[in-house]
MIDO-72487 format. One record per residue (C-alpha): x, y, z; residue number from 1; residue in one letter. Coordinates in steps of 0.2 Angstrom, whole numbers, plus 2048, in hexadecimal, padded with zeros to 3 digits. Last residue first. Example, Ala and Ser with C-alpha at 12.3 -4.5 7.8 and 13.67 -1.06 7.14 Angstrom:
2
<<844; 7FB; 824>; 2; S>
<<83E; 7EA; 827>; 1; A>
REM end
This chain:
258
<<580; 60B; 7C6>; 258; K>
<<578; 60F; 7D7>; 257; L>
<<575; 5FE; 7DD>; 256; N>
<<56B; 5FF; 7ED>; 255; R>
<<571; 5F5; 7FC>; 254; R>
<<577; 605; 805>; 253; S>
<<566; 60D; 801>; 252; F>
<<55C; 600; 809>; 251; V>
<<566; 5FF; 819>; 250; L>
<<567; 612; 81A>; 249; S>
<<554; 613; 818>; 248; A>
<<551; 606; 826>; 247; I>
<<55D; 610; 831>; 246; I>
<<554; 620; 82C>; 245; L>
<<543; 619; 830>; 244; L>
<<548; 612; 841>; 243; L>
<<550; 623; 846>; 242; A>
<<540; 62D; 840>; 241; C>
<<535; 621; 84B>; 240; Y>
<<541; 623; 85A>; 239; V>
<<541; 636; 859>; 238; A>
<<52E; 638; 855>; 237; A>
<<52A; 62C; 864>; 236; Y>
<<536; 635; 870>; 235; V>
<<52F; 646; 86B>; 234; T>
<<51D; 640; 86C>; 233; N>
<<520; 638; 87D>; 232; Q>
<<528; 648; 884>; 231; F>
<<51A; 654; 87E>; 230; I>
<<50D; 648; 884>; 229; L>
<<515; 647; 896>; 228; E>
<<515; 65A; 896>; 227; G>
<<502; 65A; 895>; 226; P>
<<4FB; 666; 887>; 225; V>
<<4F2; 675; 88F>; 224; K>
<<4E1; 67A; 888>; 223; R>
<<4E1; 68B; 87E>; 222; A>
<<4D1; 686; 875>; 221; H>
<<4D9; 686; 864>; 220; A>
<<4E9; 67F; 86A>; 219; A>
<<4DF; 670; 872>; 218; A>
<<4D6; 66D; 862>; 217; A>
<<4E6; 66E; 858>; 216; M>
<<4EE; 661; 863>; 215; V>
<<4F2; 654; 855>; 214; N>
<<503; 64C; 858>; 213; F>
<<4FB; 63C; 85F>; 212; N>
<<4F1; 63A; 84F>; 211; E>
<<500; 637; 845>; 210; F>
<<503; 626; 84C>; 209; N>
<<510; 61F; 840>; 208; P>
<<50A; 60E; 83A>; 207; L>
<<513; 5FF; 843>; 206; L>
<<507; 5FF; 851>; 205; Y>
<<4F8; 600; 846>; 204; S>
<<4FF; 5F1; 83C>; 203; I>
<<500; 5E6; 84C>; 202; A>
<<4EE; 5EB; 850>; 201; V>
<<4E8; 5E7; 83F>; 200; A>
<<4F1; 5D6; 83F>; 199; S>
<<4E9; 5D2; 850>; 198; K>
<<4D8; 5D5; 848>; 197; A>
<<4DC; 5CB; 839>; 196; L>
<<4E1; 5BC; 843>; 195; A>
<<4D2; 5BD; 84E>; 194; P>
<<4C7; 5BD; 83E>; 193; S>
<<4BD; 5CD; 83A>; 192; M>
<<4AB; 5CB; 836>; 191; K>
<<4A6; 5D0; 848>; 190; D>
<<4AF; 5E0; 846>; 189; S>
<<4BC; 5E9; 851>; 188; H>
<<4C4; 5FA; 84F>; 187; F>
<<4CE; 5FF; 85E>; 186; S>
<<4DF; 5FD; 857>; 185; R>
<<4DA; 604; 846>; 184; L>
<<4D3; 613; 84E>; 183; D>
<<4E4; 617; 856>; 182; T>
<<4ED; 615; 845>; 181; A>
<<4E0; 620; 83C>; 180; F>
<<4EB; 62F; 838>; 179; L>
<<4FA; 623; 835>; 178; G>
<<4F0; 61C; 826>; 177; A>
<<4EF; 62D; 81E>; 176; V>
<<502; 630; 821>; 175; Y>
<<505; 61E; 81A>; 174; L>
<<4FC; 622; 80A>; 173; G>
<<504; 633; 808>; 172; A>
<<515; 62B; 80A>; 171; T>
<<511; 61C; 7FE>; 170; Y>
<<50A; 627; 7F1>; 169; L>
<<518; 634; 7F1>; 168; T>
<<525; 626; 7F1>; 167; A>
<<51B; 61E; 7E2>; 166; L>
<<51D; 62F; 7D8>; 165; L>
<<52F; 632; 7DE>; 164; P>
<<534; 621; 7D7>; 163; T>
<<53A; 613; 7E3>; 162; T>
<<548; 60D; 7ED>; 161; Y>
<<550; 61B; 7F8>; 160; C>
<<541; 627; 7F5>; 159; S>
<<536; 61C; 800>; 158; F>
<<542; 61E; 80F>; 157; L>
<<543; 631; 80C>; 156; L>
<<531; 633; 80B>; 155; A>
<<52E; 62A; 81B>; 154; L>
<<53C; 634; 824>; 153; A>
<<534; 644; 81E>; 152; V>
<<523; 63E; 824>; 151; I>
<<52B; 63A; 835>; 150; I>
<<533; 64B; 836>; 149; G>
<<522; 653; 831>; 148; L>
<<519; 64C; 840>; 147; K>
<<527; 653; 84C>; 146; L>
<<525; 664; 843>; 145; L>
<<512; 663; 846>; 144; I>
<<515; 65F; 858>; 143; F>
<<51F; 66E; 85A>; 142; Y>
<<512; 679; 852>; 141; V>
<<505; 672; 85E>; 140; A>
<<511; 676; 86C>; 139; V>
<<513; 688; 866>; 138; V>
<<500; 689; 865>; 137; I>
<<500; 683; 877>; 136; V>
<<50A; 693; 87C>; 135; L>
<<4FA; 69D; 879>; 134; D>
<<4F5; 699; 88B>; 133; S>
<<503; 6A5; 891>; 132; R>
<<4F9; 6B3; 888>; 131; E>
<<4FC; 6BD; 878>; 130; L>
<<4F5; 6CF; 876>; 129; S>
<<4EB; 6D9; 86A>; 128; H>
<<4E0; 6CA; 868>; 127; K>
<<4DC; 6CB; 855>; 126; V>
<<4ED; 6D2; 850>; 125; Y>
<<4F6; 6C7; 85C>; 124; L>
<<4EE; 6B8; 855>; 123; L>
<<4F4; 6BD; 843>; 122; A>
<<505; 6C0; 84A>; 121; L>
<<505; 6AF; 852>; 120; L>
<<500; 6A7; 842>; 119; L>
<<50D; 6B0; 838>; 118; G>
<<51A; 6AB; 845>; 117; A>
<<514; 699; 843>; 116; A>
<<516; 69B; 830>; 115; M>
<<528; 6A0; 832>; 114; A>
<<52C; 693; 83F>; 113; V>
<<524; 686; 833>; 112; T>
<<52F; 68C; 824>; 111; N>
<<53F; 68C; 82E>; 110; V>
<<53B; 67B; 836>; 109; L>
<<536; 673; 825>; 108; L>
<<546; 679; 81E>; 107; T>
<<550; 671; 82C>; 106; L>
<<547; 661; 82A>; 105; L>
<<54B; 661; 818>; 104; L>
<<55E; 663; 81C>; 103; G>
<<55E; 657; 82A>; 102; G>
<<556; 649; 820>; 101; F>
<<562; 64C; 811>; 100; K>
<<571; 64C; 81D>; 99; G>
<<56B; 63C; 825>; 98; L>
<<569; 634; 814>; 97; L>
<<57A; 63A; 80E>; 96; F>
<<582; 634; 81E>; 95; E>
<<57A; 623; 81C>; 94; W>
<<582; 622; 80B>; 93; R>
<<593; 626; 811>; 92; R>
<<59C; 636; 80C>; 91; V>
<<5AF; 635; 809>; 90; P>
<<5AD; 63B; 7F7>; 89; K>
<<5A7; 62F; 7E9>; 88; A>
<<596; 630; 7F1>; 87; L>
<<594; 642; 7ED>; 86; L>
<<599; 640; 7DB>; 85; A>
<<58D; 632; 7D9>; 84; F>
<<57F; 63C; 7E1>; 83; L>
<<581; 64A; 7D5>; 82; T>
<<57B; 640; 7C6>; 81; R>
<<56D; 64D; 7C4>; 80; K>
<<560; 63E; 7C4>; 79; D>
<<569; 636; 7D3>; 78; M>
<<568; 646; 7DD>; 77; E>
<<556; 648; 7D9>; 76; K>
<<552; 636; 7DD>; 75; H>
<<559; 638; 7EF>; 74; V>
<<550; 647; 7F5>; 73; L>
<<541; 645; 7E9>; 72; G>
<<535; 63D; 7F5>; 71; V>
<<539; 64A; 802>; 70; G>
<<535; 659; 7F7>; 69; I>
<<523; 654; 7F4>; 68; F>
<<520; 64B; 804>; 67; I>
<<528; 657; 811>; 66; A>
<<522; 667; 808>; 65; I>
<<510; 661; 806>; 64; L>
<<510; 65B; 818>; 63; I>
<<517; 66C; 81E>; 62; G>
<<50A; 676; 814>; 61; I>
<<4FC; 66B; 81B>; 60; L>
<<502; 66D; 82D>; 59; S>
<<505; 67F; 82D>; 58; I>
<<4F4; 682; 824>; 57; A>
<<4EB; 677; 831>; 56; S>
<<4F4; 681; 83F>; 55; L>
<<4EE; 692; 838>; 54; G>
<<4DC; 68B; 835>; 53; L>
<<4DA; 685; 846>; 52; N>
<<4E2; 694; 84E>; 51; V>
<<4D8; 6A0; 845>; 50; M>
<<4C7; 697; 848>; 49; V>
<<4CC; 695; 85B>; 48; S>
<<4D0; 6A8; 85C>; 47; E>
<<4C1; 6AE; 853>; 46; E>
<<4B4; 6A3; 85D>; 45; I>
<<4A9; 6B0; 864>; 44; G>
<<4A2; 6B7; 854>; 43; I>
<<4A9; 6AD; 845>; 42; S>
<<4AB; 6BB; 838>; 41; I>
<<4BA; 6C2; 840>; 40; Q>
<<4C2; 6B1; 841>; 39; G>
<<4BE; 6AE; 82E>; 38; V>
<<4C8; 6BE; 82A>; 37; I>
<<4D6; 6BA; 836>; 36; V>
<<4D6; 6A8; 82F>; 35; A>
<<4D7; 6AF; 81D>; 34; A>
<<4E7; 6B7; 822>; 33; A>
<<4ED; 6A6; 829>; 32; M>
<<4E9; 69E; 818>; 31; M>
<<4F2; 6AB; 80F>; 30; L>
<<501; 6A8; 81A>; 29; L>
<<500; 695; 815>; 28; A>
<<4FF; 69A; 803>; 27; F>
<<50E; 6A4; 804>; 26; F>
<<517; 696; 80D>; 25; V>
<<512; 68A; 7FF>; 24; L>
<<518; 697; 7F1>; 23; S>
<<528; 69A; 7FA>; 22; Y>
<<52C; 687; 7FB>; 21; L>
<<527; 684; 7E9>; 20; V>
<<534; 691; 7E4>; 19; R>
<<542; 685; 7E9>; 18; D>
<<551; 690; 7EE>; 17; R>
<<54D; 68B; 801>; 16; V>
<<54D; 679; 7FC>; 15; A>
<<55F; 67A; 7F4>; 14; E>
<<566; 683; 803>; 13; R>
<<55F; 677; 80F>; 12; F>
<<566; 668; 805>; 11; T>
<<577; 670; 805>; 10; N>
<<576; 673; 818>; 9; L>
<<570; 661; 81B>; 8; A>
<<57E; 65A; 810>; 7; V>
<<58B; 664; 81A>; 6; I>
<<584; 65E; 82A>; 5; G>
<<585; 64C; 824>; 4; A>
<<597; 64F; 821>; 3; R>
<<599; 656; 832>; 2; K>
<<590; 647; 839>; 1; M>
REM end
């Protein structure tokens, strides 16, 4: 774990030095500033409009960072030939992957916290004070982080055996599919055979259910999120990430790097 921590720290430093991150965070802060302006125009719904736009910006920017940087975590090291020197040292392949995952997740944590702070400051500017009910915004940001963790694990898995372009398409495709996982379970048609319907349900349970992490509406209207949902989403994200990292480690351990 110590070796994985070193890899994670180096990954974090490399990601922080990437100018793309700064431009994305700057774009998110601009969106939050726009949220303040739009909120002032929307009479009576200023706070809800601002929270919706702010959380949407945090989620969108986080997804872009997770996908476009995550898919290059392995390929970038191979392209620079630094992976071979690293694996020549007493660093196992699974430690390398775990470190890469932790480093990008730490990067997303820092950027998400910075953007969430910007949103809360914008909300404070409009409301002149923060209330206890505003804690639901923190919960919404936490759910976004859990979702981003799964996306990073997906991107890392695909980056172990395919090109960055295909890994981007696969990760983005699974993310979009995961948004409709719940709808896929309840979708029925007379033209579907029983076998096809059962297959659709089975696939829906294999897909990451990203809709469970969407509490933006509750945050916008200051509705409390049940503690049971927080616990379930935390366990779900942890287990799903663990399974994806195990599969990624198995795939990467069998890959011929020569």
